[in-house]
ZAMARGU-4260 file (C-alpha; in steps of 0.2 Angstrom, whole numbers, plus 5000, padded with zeros to 4 digits):
<rodrens>
0) 4569/5018/5021 | 4589/5013/5021 | 4603/5020/5028 | 4613/5025/5013 | 4634/5031/5014
5) 4640/5042/5000 | 4656/5045/4997 | 4664/5056/4984 | 4678/5071/4985 | 4665/5082/4975
10) 4654/5092/4985 | 4641/5095/4970 | 4639/5076/4968 | 4636/5072/4988 | 4623/5086/4987
15) 4614/5081/4973 | 4614/5062/4977 | 4609/5066/4996 | 4596/5077/4989 | 4588/5063/4977
20) 4591/5049/4988 | 4583/5060/5003 | 4568/5063/4992 | 4566/5046/4988 | 4564/5044/5010
25) 4581/5036/5013 | 4593/5042/5026 | 4609/5050/5019 | 4628/5051/5026 | 4642/5059/5017
30) 4659/5057/5016 | 4672/5067/5006 | 4685/5056/5006 | 4692/5039/5013 | 4696/5043/5029
35) 4679/5049/5035 | 4671/5033/5025 | 4682/5021/5035 | 4676/5033/5052 | 4658/5032/5048
40) 4659/5012/5043 | 4666/5010/5059 | 4652/5017/5068 | 4639/5007/5058 | 4634/4997/5045
45) 4624/5005/5029 | 4611/4996/5021 | 4621/5003/5004 | 4638/5013/5000 | 4639/5023/4983
50) 4659/5025/4983 | 4668/5035/4970 | 4684/5028/4963 | 4696/5044/4961 | 4699/5052/4977
55) 4713/5062/4981 | 4720/5052/4998 | 4714/5035/4997 | 4705/5029/4980 | 4688/5019/4982
60) 4695/5002/4973 | 4709/5003/4986 | 4696/5007/5001 | 4684/4993/4995 | 4701/4981/4996
65) 4704/4986/5013 | 4685/4983/5019 | 4685/4966/5011 | 4703/4963/5020 | 4696/4968/5037
70) 4681/4961/5036 | 4670/4975/5035 | 4663/4971/5016 | 4647/4967/5024 | 4634/4978/5014
75) 4633/4981/4995 | 4644/4994/4987 | 4641/5002/4971 | 4657/5011/4964 | 4656/5027/4954
80) 4668/5037/4942 | 4669/5046/4926 | 4687/5041/4922 | 4687/5023/4926 | 4693/5008/4913
85) 4685/4994/4911 | 4700/4985/4921 | 4696/4995/4935 | 4678/4992/4935 | 4681/4972/4933
90) 4693/4975/4948 | 4681/4982/4959 | 4668/4968/4953 | 4681/4955/4956 | 4685/4963/4974
95) 4667/4964/4980 | 4658/4978/4972 | 4639/4976/4968 | 4638/4987/4952 | 4648/5000/4943
100) 4640/5019/4937 | 4648/5029/4926 | 4649/5050/4928 | 4637/5059/4924 | 4625/5048/4932
105) 4608/5044/4923 | 4595/5048/4936 | 4584/5033/4933 | 4601/5023/4933 | 4604/5027/4949
110) 4589/5025/4957 | 4587/5007/4948 | 4606/5003/4955 | 4601/5008/4972 | 4585/4998/4973
115) 4596/4983/4968 | 4609/4985/4979 | 4597/4986/4993 | 4590/4971/4987 | 4605/4961/4987
120) 4611/4968/5005 | 4622/4955/5013 | 4620/4964/5029 | 4621/4956/5046 | 4605/4954/5055
125) 4601/4970/5062 | 4592/4970/5080 | 4572/4965/5082 | 4569/4985/5086 | 4573/4987/5066
130) 4561/4981/5053 | 4567/4982/5038 | 4558/4990/5022 | 4550/4978/5009 | 4558/4980/4993
135) 4545/4982/4977 | 4546/4966/4967 | 4546/4976/4950 | 4564/4977/4944 | 4559/4995/4937
140) 4552/5002/4955 | 4564/5012/4964 | 4552/5015/4979 | 4555/5006/4996 | 4540/5011/5004
145) 4526/5000/5007 | 4516/4999/4991 | 4500/5012/4988 | 4484/5007/4985 | 4480/5004/4966
150) 4468/5019/4965 | 4464/5036/4977 | 4452/5028/4989 | 4438/5040/4993 | 4441/5054/5007
155) 4436/5047/5024 | 4440/5028/5017 | 4456/5021/5020 | 4465/5037/5025 | 4453/5040/5039
160) 4461/5036/5058 | 4447/5032/5069 | 4448/5038/5087 | 4437/5033/5100 | 4418/5030/5099
165) 4417/5034/5079 | 4426/5050/5077 | 4438/5052/5065 | 4454/5063/5061 | 4454/5069/5044
170) 4471/5064/5035 | 4484/5076/5031 | 4482/5081/5015 | 4462/5087/5017 | 4469/5105/5022
175) 4478/5106/5006 | 4462/5100/4995 | 4452/5114/5005 | 4465/5127/4999 | 4466/5122/4981
180) 4446/5123/4982 | 4447/5140/4991 | 4456/5148/4976 | 4450/5165/4970 | 4444/5167/4952
185) 4447/5184/4956 | 4467/5183/4954 | 4475/5184/4936 | 4477/5170/4927 | 4496/5165/4932
190) 4494/5168/4949 | 4478/5156/4951 | 4487/5144/4940 | 4501/5144/4951 | 4491/5144/4968
195) 4482/5128/4962 | 4497/5120/4955 | 4506/5121/4972 | 4492/5117/4980 | 4491/5099/4969
200) 4509/5095/4971 | 4509/5098/4989 | 4493/5087/4992 | 4502/5072/4980 | 4517/5074/4990
205) 4511/5074/5008 | 4498/5059/5000 | 4514/5049/4995 | 4525/5052/5011 | 4536/5064/5000
210) 4541/5049/4987 | 4545/5057/4972 | 4545/5042/4963 | 4526/5039/4967 | 4522/5056/4964
215) 4529/5058/4946 | 4519/5044/4943 | 4504/5050/4950 | 4505/5067/4941 | 4512/5058/4925
220) 4529/5069/4924 | 4547/5065/4923 | 4557/5066/4938 | 4568/5078/4932 | 4555/5088/4927
225) 4545/5087/4943 | 4560/5091/4952 | 4562/5107/4941 | 4543/5111/4943 | 4543/5110/4962
230) 4558/5122/4965 | 4549/5134/4951 | 4534/5135/4962 | 4544/5135/4981 | 4538/5117/4986
235) 4551/5109/4997 | 4546/5091/4998 | 4558/5087/5013 | 4548/5100/5023 | 4530/5095/5018
240) 4535/5077/5023 | 4543/5081/5040 | 4528/5093/5043 | 4515/5080/5039 | 4507/5093/5029
</rodrens>
């Protein structure tokens, strides 16, 4: 999990990036202009900044220059724009930007750029109480959680918690699996299918701690299709991961 600051004057962009990065397990703060970004940066050092170039008060390149001048460019910054020229992108890179994303931003390009940004973090050492997550070694992996087991362990194995003298606690996803096994065959086909699919995706979301990347890999779906499917079924990944069910 990383702390990411998204700076963009478009509400739709801020909300979309927050949702996607939040589903990846990151903590996302947003700013709609340079002044809000300055205030957030003065209060803490994010692990990564996604910074729009064209904003109404102060543009992203100017803000980047300010941070560089004041010694505050201690975190990787990825610039975003739908109208910037090559010269602007080159200038931002010269100042200290790590990468440049052209809008509309493709999902896979966004996640890959975020992974690369976090792996190139230049921030100062954090207090000992903070444990930095390990970034996956694969260049195409976008998950920053510890790697899961290569295959699902049988119930009662790696996911079983031991308490006291031989007592065990069932894993969090066990009730969901039970719900799937209790789906009535008397239901109309559509309702039965929806009930199974809902339990199926809830199971994988809890099993993978809410990581949309790993759920997509496990279920064999493209992430965009997975998002649409969960919305259709009324499954909310964020609430599942918070409740632990």
